[in-house]
N, C-alpha and C positions, 0 to 999 in steps of 0.2 A: 390712649390716653396716659400717661400716670400719675397713680396712686400713692398718696402721702403714706410712709408708712413711720407711725404712730409708734411702735413699739421702737424705732432704734429711736425714736426722737427721746421718748424715755428715756432710754439707756444714757441716753447723753445729759438727761439732764439729772439725775441717780449721777454721775460722771460729776457735774459742776457741782451737788449736794456734801460729796467728800472732800470741797476748797475749805482750808484752814479760814477760817473768820481772822481778819485781820483786824486790830481795834486802830481807832482811830487817836490820833495824837494830839487834835484836841479837845475831845470827847472821848477819854479809855472806854466806857461803858457802848460808846456806839460801836458798830465797826461793819467793816463790809464785806459784805459776803449774798454769793445768787437768792440765798433762801430767808437771811436774817440782817435786819437792820439796827439787832439791840441786841447785847450781850446777855442779855434777861429776857428768856423768852417761854410764854406759855404752852406744854403741851398737853394733852387732853390724857385723860388716864381714865381706870375702869370708876374712880370714885368723886371725877369730876374735872381737876385743871391744875398739872403740876407746876410754880414757876423755879425753874434752872437756868445757870450758869452756862454757857456754852463755852465760856473760856473756858471750865474748869473742866477735868478729863469725862469726869461725870457725868457731866450735863450733857458736856458734845454727844456721846456712846448715845443716851435718853432722847436728845435734837435728831441724831442721825434715824436714829432709826423708825420715829416718829414722822421725821418726814418722807423717809421710804415709803412707807406703809400707806401717806397719807397717795403718794404720788404714786403707788402701784395703782391708786382706785379711782384715779384722776383719766378720765371718759375722753377729754376735748382738746384742743390746743386753745381756745382757752380760757380753761381753767388752770393749765400747765401755766401761760402764762399771766394768767392774774396774781400765781403766786412766787413770781418771780419778779424781785425789785428793780426798780426800770433801769439802774447803771447797769443789769447785767442783758435785759433785754437782745440791745444789739448783739452782742458776742455768742449771744443763746443761737440766734438767728445766722449765724457769719457760722455754726456749727451745725446746723440744722440745714440749713437752705438742701441741700443737693437731695432731703428725703421727702422732701414735702412737692405736693404738686402744684402748678399755676395761680389753678386756685383757691390755694390755702398760704399761697406764699402772699396773694391778694392780702386776704383777711390776713396772715399778719401781718403785713406794713401798714397795713390801716390804724389799726390797735396800736402797734407800737409806734407810729409816728404822732397819735391823735392824743394821745396816753401819756408822753414822754417828754422832756424838756429839752435844749438844747442842740434837734435829731439832728443840724448842722457840721457839729463839733469835729467831725472825723477821725475820730477817737477808731473802730472801726474796723467801716468803707471809707475807701476813699471815695472820691466822687465818681470816678467811671465808671465803680466797680456796684455803686447805690444807683445810679446810671442804671446797669445790665438789670439789677433787679423791679425795680417800676417798669421797664419795658417787656419782665418777664411776665409780668404778675397778669393776674386774670384780670384788664379795669370794669367785670361783671362783679366782681370781687371785692377789690380795690375802693369801688367805687358805688353804692346805691342805685334804686333804676330811678330814683328823684334827681339823684346829681349827676347821674350822667343824664338824664336830658338836661338840666341848664346849661354842663357845659358844652354840648352840643350845640344849643341857644346862644352860646356866645358868639359876638361878635369876629370876625379873622383874623383882626387883631385888638391886644389888646392893651391898657396902660397896667400898670400894678404898682402896689406898693409894700415897704417894707421896715417895721420900724428896728432901730440898732442904736446901740451905746457903746462906753467905750471897751466892752469886754466884746462885742461882735463884729465893730464896724468895720473889720480893717479888708474884709472881702465879701465884697454884697456881691458874689456868681454865687448864689446858694441855689437851694431850692423852696424851701419857705418863703411863700409871699402872700397875697391879698388883692382885693379890689378894690378898698376902704382906704382913703388917707386918714381918716378916722382914728379907724381898726388900727395900721399904722403908727401914732402917735400917741397912741393905746402899751403899746408897747415898747414904746421907747422909751416913755417916763414911768414903766410901773414897777424901775427898782428906786424909783429919781438920785438916775446918774447923774453926773454933773456935766456929760459931755451927750445929749441922747440927739440921735438925726431921722431922718424920713428919707428911706432910696425910693426914688421911682424913677423905672424904666418900662420898658415895653419889649413886647412881646407878640409872636406869632402862634393863634392854637394850638397848634402841630406840636408847639412846646411843652403844653400844658399835659403834664404826666399823669395828675388827679387834680377830682376839684371836689370839698369835704364844706357839708352843712350840718355841722354836730347841735348849731340851736339854739349855743350861745354866745358863739362871734359874731358878732354882724356885719363883720367882714368875708367872712368866709376865710378861708384855706385854699391856696393853692401852692400843689407841688410843683415845680417845673421844673426843666434840663437850662440846668445854670448856664450849658456851653451856649445856649441862645439867647439870651438878655442881651436886648442892645438899647441903644439911649441913655447910660444909667448916670441918674445925677443925686446927687448929694445936698441938701437943706441941716442945717446944725437948728434944734427948735430949741423954744423958751422951754427948761427942766423947771417940774413944778417943785424943786428939793434948794433951786434959786431962786 
């Protein structure tokens, strides 16, 4: 059985660290970088903490040196992924997937999917690539025992729902759905979008890739094979903003 090559993964993380921070046009003091989201960063020193500006050469050198040291001390994938900004996590997975065991691939997919927004954007992985990753991942780490047991008890055919808005309603053939129409309505309305909607569809249980009950989502999350969705229907709902 293939084992995770953590040292190679650490090397990739160090390479990501050397990516130049890019100031955001709207707020220049905010930056895009795998390990920073602000130009002003606090680094640990012998005397406590020091505030530095990573857009300045001296501050950048201190930031890289400090973060390299932290990366050298990281002992687990979970610690490493917590350090990464959410917008870089799928990109990082793309670069390290060949170093992951199927068990750790399941753990990483679950962490990214449940801790990130807009996981269906397709900016890094195509649908087919993402589907292959979910099928490759070990179900025993992609889900815990309780969620696996619930998934096994679900009926052979499911009615599912997805809340959407003007930003993400063009393509309903995506991965994230729920068993609860109420939860779908909440997702549709959470940004007070002028055109919220709910999609309803059907799928056979064999099309369910993962079921997660994180404890704070009444409808529970289903990750589905988007190519197995059937009878998709769209209903526009009343916006709270209107």
